[in-house]
Every structure is written in structure tokens, then in C-alpha cells.
C-alpha positions as CSV (number, residue, x, y, z in Angstrom):
1,M,60.7,-12.2,1.8
2,N,61.9,-15.7,2.4
3,D,60.5,-19.1,3.3
4,H,60.6,-18.1,7.0
5,A,57.6,-15.7,6.9
6,A,55.9,-14.9,10.3
7,R,53.0,-17.2,10.9
8,P,49.5,-15.6,11.1
9,P,48.4,-14.5,14.7
10,A,47.0,-17.3,16.9
11,E,43.6,-16.8,18.3
12,G,43.7,-14.3,21.2
13,M,46.8,-12.6,19.8
14,G,46.0,-9.1,18.9
15,R,47.1,-7.4,15.7
16,R,49.7,-5.1,17.6
17,R,51.2,-8.1,19.4
18,F,51.5,-10.1,16.2
19,L,53.1,-7.2,14.3
20,T,55.6,-6.7,17.2
21,A,56.4,-10.4,17.3
22,A,56.9,-10.4,13.5
23,G,59.0,-7.3,13.6
24,L,61.3,-8.8,16.2
25,T,61.7,-11.9,14.2
26,A,62.6,-10.1,11.1
27,A,65.1,-7.8,13.0
28,A,66.7,-10.8,14.7
29,A,67.0,-12.5,11.1
30,A,68.6,-9.3,9.8
31,I,71.1,-9.1,12.6
32,A,72.0,-12.8,12.2
33,V,72.7,-12.3,8.6
34,A,74.6,-9.1,9.1
35,E,76.9,-10.9,11.8
36,G,77.5,-13.7,9.2
37,R,75.8,-16.4,11.5
38,A,73.2,-17.4,8.8
39,G,75.0,-16.5,5.6
40,A,77.2,-19.5,4.7
41,A,74.8,-22.3,5.7
42,S,71.9,-21.0,3.8
43,R,73.6,-20.3,0.6
44,P,72.7,-22.5,-2.3
45,A,75.5,-24.4,-4.1
46,P,76.6,-23.0,-7.6
47,A,74.8,-24.4,-10.5
48,A,76.3,-27.6,-11.8
49,A,77.5,-27.5,-15.4
50,G,74.8,-27.8,-17.8
51,T,72.0,-26.7,-15.5
52,L,70.6,-23.2,-15.3
53,Q,70.3,-21.2,-12.1
54,V,69.2,-17.7,-11.2
55,P,71.8,-16.4,-8.9
56,I,70.8,-15.0,-5.5
57,E,70.6,-11.2,-5.3
58,D,74.0,-10.6,-3.5
59,V,76.0,-12.4,-6.1
60,R,78.2,-9.9,-8.2
61,H,76.9,-9.3,-11.5
62,T,78.0,-7.5,-14.6
63,R,75.6,-4.5,-14.7
64,T,72.4,-3.2,-13.6
65,W,69.5,-2.5,-16.1
66,M,67.0,0.2,-15.4
67,A,64.2,2.0,-17.2
68,W,63.5,5.8,-17.4
69,P,59.9,6.9,-16.7
70,D,58.5,9.6,-18.9
71,S,54.7,9.2,-19.0
72,T,52.5,11.8,-17.6
73,S,49.5,9.6,-18.3
74,I,51.0,7.1,-15.8
75,W,52.7,9.4,-13.2
76,G,50.7,12.8,-13.7
77,G,52.1,15.5,-11.5
78,K,54.5,13.1,-9.7
79,L,56.6,12.4,-12.8
80,S,59.4,14.9,-11.9
81,G,59.7,13.4,-8.4
82,V,59.7,9.8,-9.7
83,Q,62.5,10.8,-12.2
84,S,64.6,12.4,-9.5
85,D,64.3,9.3,-7.5
86,I,65.1,6.9,-10.3
87,A,68.1,9.1,-11.2
88,L,69.4,8.9,-7.5
89,V,69.0,5.1,-7.4
90,A,71.0,4.9,-10.7
91,R,73.8,7.3,-9.7
92,T,74.1,5.3,-6.4
93,I,74.3,1.9,-8.0
94,A,76.8,3.3,-10.6
95,K,79.3,3.9,-7.7
96,Y,79.5,0.1,-7.5
97,E,78.8,-1.3,-11.0
98,P,77.8,-0.1,-14.5
99,V,74.2,1.1,-14.9
100,Y,72.3,1.0,-18.2
101,I,69.0,2.8,-18.3
102,C,66.6,2.5,-21.1
103,A,65.0,5.8,-22.0
104,N,62.8,6.9,-24.9
105,S,64.5,9.2,-27.3
106,G,62.3,12.1,-26.3
107,S,63.3,11.9,-22.7
108,A,67.0,10.7,-23.1
109,A,68.5,14.3,-22.5
110,K,66.6,14.5,-19.2
111,A,67.7,11.1,-18.2
112,R,71.3,11.9,-19.1
113,S,71.1,15.2,-17.3
114,L,69.7,13.8,-14.0
115,C,71.7,10.6,-13.9
116,G,75.0,12.0,-14.8
117,S,77.9,10.7,-16.9
118,T,78.3,7.6,-14.8
119,V,75.0,6.1,-16.1
120,T,74.7,4.8,-19.7
121,V,71.4,6.0,-21.3
122,V,70.2,3.5,-23.9
123,T,67.7,4.8,-26.5
124,T,67.4,1.8,-28.7
125,I,65.2,0.0,-26.2
126,P,61.9,2.0,-25.8
127,V,59.9,1.7,-22.6
128,D,56.5,2.5,-21.2
129,D,57.4,2.8,-17.6
130,C,60.2,2.2,-15.0
131,W,59.5,-1.3,-13.7
132,M,62.5,-3.2,-15.2
133,R,62.1,-5.9,-12.4
134,D,58.9,-6.9,-14.2
135,T,59.7,-6.1,-17.8
136,G,63.5,-6.9,-18.0
137,P,65.0,-10.3,-18.6
138,V,65.9,-12.7,-15.9
139,F,69.5,-13.9,-16.3
140,R,70.6,-17.4,-15.5
141,T,74.1,-18.9,-15.2
142,D,75.0,-22.5,-16.1
143,G,77.9,-23.3,-13.7
144,A,80.4,-23.1,-16.5
145,G,80.5,-19.4,-17.2
146,G,77.5,-19.4,-19.6
147,L,74.7,-17.0,-19.4
148,D,71.2,-16.9,-20.8
149,A,68.2,-14.8,-20.3
150,I,64.4,-15.4,-20.2
151,G,61.6,-13.0,-20.1
152,L,58.5,-13.0,-18.0
153,N,55.9,-12.3,-20.7
154,F,55.0,-8.9,-19.2
155,N,51.3,-8.0,-19.8
156,G,50.9,-4.7,-17.9
157,W,49.8,-6.3,-14.7
158,G,46.8,-7.9,-16.4
159,K,46.4,-5.1,-19.1
160,K,46.0,-2.5,-16.3
161,Q,48.6,-0.2,-17.8
162,A,50.0,0.6,-21.3
163,H,52.7,-1.9,-22.1
164,A,53.3,-2.4,-25.8
165,R,56.9,-1.3,-25.5
166,D,57.5,-2.9,-22.1
167,T,56.4,-6.2,-23.4
168,L,59.4,-6.2,-25.8
169,V,62.1,-4.9,-23.2
170,A,63.3,-8.4,-22.0
171,G,63.8,-9.6,-25.6
172,R,65.7,-6.5,-26.6
173,I,68.0,-6.4,-23.7
174,A,68.9,-10.2,-23.6
175,P,70.9,-10.1,-26.9
176,T,73.0,-7.2,-25.8
177,S,74.4,-9.2,-22.8
178,A,77.2,-11.1,-24.5
179,S,77.5,-14.7,-23.3
180,P,80.4,-17.2,-23.8
181,S,77.7,-19.8,-24.0
182,P,77.0,-21.2,-27.5
183,R,73.3,-21.5,-26.8
184,P,70.9,-18.7,-27.7
185,V,70.8,-16.0,-25.1
186,W,67.0,-15.2,-25.5
187,S,64.4,-18.0,-25.4
188,A,60.9,-16.9,-26.3
189,R,59.7,-20.4,-25.4
190,A,61.3,-20.2,-22.0
191,A,59.8,-16.6,-21.7
192,R,56.3,-17.9,-22.1
193,S,56.7,-20.6,-19.6
194,S,58.9,-19.1,-17.0
195,R,57.5,-17.9,-13.5
196,T,61.0,-16.7,-12.3
197,A,61.1,-13.1,-11.1
198,R,64.6,-11.5,-10.8
199,A,66.1,-8.8,-12.8
200,P,69.8,-8.5,-13.1
């Protein structure tokens, strides 16, 4: 989503009419971006040296981090299908950039088998589930080639799900991402105060 979300329906506008209008607006925006009309004007400037900025999603990055699901208590009978879907996503991304997938040691062999040789399976960072967007670090650049990372203080979505391992994921990934910057890669203080939400 962006800041240009559809407005709520005006009085007298039915739900179908509103959804149709909202859908057409979204489609027009997507076409405009695809044709390049909206891209250059709406891009933020690169971070000035000494400041930190989370790059927008389409900026090229070093690698993608993912997490391998293996909990039947979370996924039940759907686990096999979820693992197949995660493997497909990992293999697809690996066609374009390196993919690192964190897997528990007991399920690493299955992750390697389904993901294939183009995906690096990491067993030194245990996980509870597959939501790296929520559990992984947010990487920031400083405009001078420096990189750091902050965590989002993941709490299992208000303690609704087991998360003892997932709470530690951001802090364990961050030091593995080498930075030419002299400042620490992982900042626990920033992690507690951050509200940023983007995974690399």
C-alpha cells in the first residue's frame, strides 16, 4: 500500500461501486508505474552521508533472507504445502540474487532437498516459523556505502504464537551481513524503539 489509498465510500455509494472504483484506481496506478510515468518523480533521494535510510523495495540488495517452517503445532496438516510454497519462492528469488534460508537442524535436510542447491540453508539461526518479514532485521544504508540493521522486537504478534527463537533472529542475522561501516551492525537500543517494517 502507499499513501494514495482509496477514500472510503461516500454516502450513497454502494460497496460494489466503491470496490470497482478502488480497483480501477489501483490498476491505473500500476499501469502508470509500469510505463515509467510515475517512477522517477516519486523516488526518494538517496540517503545523505551520515543519515540512515531504509531503501525502497525495488533497490537492488545483496541477498534475501527467509525462514523455513517446520512446526506442525503451527501449520498442522498444511505444513507440507507451506514448505513447498516457501521452497518455490526461494528457488524463484535465487534465479536473481542469493537466498539464505534459516532452518532448524532437524528440518535442514528437507529444506535443502526442496529448495535445491541454489539456496543456502543456514542452521545456526534457529526459527519458530517462516515470517522473516516480521522477525528478521531491517537493513539501513547511510549514503556512503555503510550498512546497519535494526530489529523490530518481535513478540509473536502479541504472544499469540510461540516465538522464543524468532525473537532472536534479527540479532543473529545482523552480524552476518558485513558492513564497511565502522559502527556496530546490530543496535539493540534501536531495535527496541524502531517501528520500521522492511526485511532485506
